[in-house]
N, C-alpha and C positions, 0 to 999 in steps of 0.2 A: 634357701638362706638370702636372704639381699645383702649386697656387696656393694662398694663403691666399682670396681671396677667393671663397668659396661661396655667397654669397647676391648678389641680383639683384633687383629691382624695373622696370618700365615705369615713368616719368612721362610724364604728356603733358597740354600747355594745349593746348586749340581755341583759344579767343581768339586767343594769342598764335603759334597751330602751330605749335609747341614739341612736341619729343619726345626724352625721353635716359634712357638704362638706368643706373641708379643702384647701383654695387655695393660690398659690402663685408663682413667677414668673419662679421658676426653681421648678423641681424633686424633685431637693433637700432640696430648703427650705420644701416644700410640705411634703415630706416624714420625717422632721424634724419636722413639728409643729404635724403632721398626729402621729409621734411616743409617742411627748409631750403630745399630746390630747389621747391617749391607754392609753398611762401610768398613768396619770392622772384619767382617769375612770377604769382603773384597782385599780388604791387604794382607788376610792371612792368604787368600788367594793369588796374588801376586807375588806375596815373598815366596809359598811353593814355585809359582812357575818363573820365578826372577832364579830359587838357588838351582832347581830341573835345570833350567837354560846355563845357566854355570856352569853346573857339574857338568853338561853334554859339553859343553865348548872346550871346558877344561879337559876334561876327555880326550876330545878328537884333539886336544893341543899337546898335550902328556903321554898320550898313546903310547909313543916311540919314546919318551922321554924319560931319563931317571925320575927324574919331577913325579910321577907318577905314585909311588911310592911315599909321594909326600903329601900328594892327594887322597891315597885311601886312607893315609893318618887322620888329613884331617875329615874324612867322612864318619872314619873308624871315632872322634872324637865325639862328629856331632851324633849318631847316634846313640853313644852309649851318655850324651845326656836329655837326648829324648828319656830314653829309658829311667833314667837319674832323677828324671821329672814325674815321670809316672810316679816310683817311691817314695818320692816325699811331697807328694798333694797336698799333704793334711799342714805336715808341717809349715811347707812354704805358704801355703794360704791363710796361717796363721798367722805365719810372722808378718808378711805381707800384704795383708789383706788391707782395705778400706772400708769402714763399716757406712752402712748403707745411710746416705743423708737427705732430708725430702728434697732440702735447697736443691738435689742431684736433677729434680723434674722439675725445678721452675725456670721458663723460658729466659739466657741469660741475653741473650741479643738487645742491640739500643739501636736509636731506629735510625736506619743506612745511608738516606737521603741529607745529603749534606745541606744547611740553612744557603737559600738564597742570599748570594754578596747583591749588596748597593750599590747600584753606578755611581761612577765617578761624573763628577760632573765637569764638561767641557770647558776650557777655560778659553773666555772669549779674546777676541783682540782685544788690541789699545783704542781706544776711542781715538778720532782725529784731532789734533790741536791744533787751534788757528795759526799761531804766535807760532809755528814749526815753519820754517824757512821753503817747505815744498808750496805754501799757501801763501808766500811774498808775492807781488809783481814785480817779472822780472823787467826791471829799468835799463837799458843802454841810453846809447849817444842818442838814438832816435828821440825814443821816448822822453830824455829831456829836455831833448829842440821842439817834442812835441805833445801838444797839451791833451787833445784826440787819443794819443799811441800811449801815454799813460794811463789814462781811462779804460784805456781796453785792456792793459796790462793789469789792470787793478781789477776788474772784470771777470775775464781769464782767472787769477787767483782765486776770487772770490767762489766761480761754478764750480774747479775743482776741488776747493773745499765741500762744497753743499754736496758733487757728485759722493766724495768719500765719506760724506757724513751720512749721506743715506745709505749710501752701500753696507761702513759698518753698521748703521740700524739695521737693515734686512739682517746683515749675516748675524748676527745677536740675537734676532729674532729667532730665525732658524736653530739657532744653538739649541733656544730657551722650550722652541716648543719639540724639538729633540729630546732635550733633557725631561719633559714633564711627561712624553712618551715614553722614555723608560722607566721614569720613576713609578707611572701607571700598572711599568709590565709586573716592575719589582713587587709594589705593595700586591700587587692580584699573585705573581708566583709564592712573596708569601704567606700570603693569607689560604692559600692551597695548602704548603709546605708546614703551615701551622697547624690546621684542620689534620692530614695526615699523621703529621707527629702526635699532636693529644688522639685520634684513634686510634694509632697503636700501641700509645703510651697507656688509655685505657683497656686494653684489651692484654698488656701484659697483667699491668695491675690485678687483674680479673684473674686471667691463670693463674697467678700468685696467690692470691688471694685464694684458690682454690685447694693450692696447693697446703697453705697452713691451715686450711678449714680442716684438710682431711687428715693432718698430721697431726692439730688438736681433737680430731677423732678418734686416733688411734690414740693417742697421749692419756682420753678417756677411756679405754678400753672398746669401742665402738667396735662393732663386730665385722662390717663391712670395713671397716678401715684398718684392721689387727691384721686383715686376711691380707687387705693389698700391701701392708706394710712388711708381711712375712713375704709374697711374690716377689715383692722388692729386692727384698736382704737376698733372696735368694739369685733372683737377676742378674746381683751385682761381683756373685762371683767367677773368680774368672778362672780358668780348668786348661791342662793342654790342648791344644788345638784338636787333636783325637777324641775329646770326648764333648759332645754336641749334649748342651744345659740346655734343655727341657722338660717341662712339669707342668704338673695341676694341682691346684691348694685349695684346700678348705680349712676353715677356721670355726668352732663354734668357741662363741664365748659362756656357754651354760658349763661347758665342763671342760675350756679351757686347753682346748685341744686342736693343734695344727695340724692336720693330715697331709702328708709332700708323698706327693704322686711321681718320680723321677723315671727321666727316659735313660738306662741307664745303658752307656754303650755293648758292642755287642763283642763276642772274643776277638772279631775278624777287624775290630776297628782298631786295635792297639798293633805299634811297632813292631816289631821282632828283632830286627835288623842290629846285627851285635857288635859285629867287624867286618873290614872290607879292606882286603888284602891285593899288591897288584903280584900277578905272577908274571915277570919277565921273560922266562921262556916261551908264554905264548901271548905275553905282550896284552895283558887281560883280567878286567879286577874278576875278581870273585866275593861271594859275600857269604857272611856266616849269622845266622838266625839264631836265637836261642832255642833252647829244647821246649819241645813240646810241654815239659813239666814247670820249667821254666816257666814258659808261657801261661798255665796253669796260675800258677803262684802268684804272677803276676797282676795276670786280671782279678780274683778274689781280691789282693788287694786293692786294687785301684776301688771296686766295689765299697768295698768298708771303708776308705780312705774317701770315698762322692759321699757317703751314707753320713759320718761322720761330721767332713765338711759343709754338709746342708744344713745339718743338725744342729749344728755348734752358733753357723751363722743365724738360723730362727731364734736359739734361746738369742743369742748375744743382739740382735734386733730391736727385742725387747725387754725395755729398760723400767715397766712401769710391773712389772709380774704376770701379763694376763695370757699368757704362754706358760702353761707346767707340764703341760707334755705334748710329743711331738712324733708322729709316727711317720716313720720312711716306708713308702712303698718303691721296688721298681721292678 
C-alpha cells in the first residue's frame, strides 16, 4: 500500500530503556517529532535522576532523624500515585486527552533574525558665522594709531574665518562620507535579510501547504493520508512513563480497516513498589511491593486499558467514517 508516511527514524533512550520509530511525510517533520520525543524523554530522565538524587540526599540527611518517617510517607505517596496512574490509564487518557490536530505538524517558528537597524545620521557641526565675535578684528590702541596694524588685524580675522570654514567643510564631507558608507552597508544587510526572510517564509509556506494537503487528503479518504492520520493520533497519546509508545500501523481503504501493532510493556516494565517504611531501630528504609497476584491483575488491566485507549483514539481521529474497524495487536 502506498502511503504518505515516507520518512522514519529510530529514537532510543538508554537511560529510560525506551525505543520508538518516528514517522512523517518529510525529513523535517520526522526530525521535529524526533527532537520533541528526545526532549520529552530527556526531561523524563532528568526528572528521574533529580528524584533519585533528592531521594539519596534526603535519605542521607534524614537517615538518623525522625524526619525519615516523613520521607517514607512521601515515597509511599509517590508509589501509590504511580500505581494509581496505571489503574486509570483509560479514564485519565479520555478525560485529559488532546485530540490530534494537523496544525501540530506545522512549523510554528517565525523568522529568527531581527530586521537590520537603519543607521542614524550623525549631526554635523554648526557652520562658522562670519559675523561672530571670534572673526572680528582685534583692534586695540596700537591698531587705532596704526592703519597697517588695523589692516593686519582685519586680515588675521579673515584668515581665521577662512580656516574654520575649510575645517568645517572637511568635517561635514567626512561625516557625509561615513554616513553614505553606513547607508550602503545597511541597504546591503537589509537586502540579504529580506532574501533570507523570504526564503524562510516560502519554506514555511511550503511545509504548511504540505500539511494542509495531507489533511485534505485524509478528509477525502485517501488511503495513505488516513493511515498517517491514524499514526499521528496514536503517537499523540500520553501514557505513564513506564509505557513505551511504539507501534506499526496499516490502513486499507477498501475494507476501512486499521491494523495497529503496538509494542506492549512487559511485566517487568511495570513498577511494583507499594509502601516504604522507616525502621527506626535499624535506621533503614524497607520497601513493600504488591503481591504477584496483584501484579498480574495490574498487568492485565494495563494491557486492556492500552488497547482500549488506542482504539478509542483511532476512532476519535476519524471524523469522516473512513475507519470502520480497528484491529489491535500487541
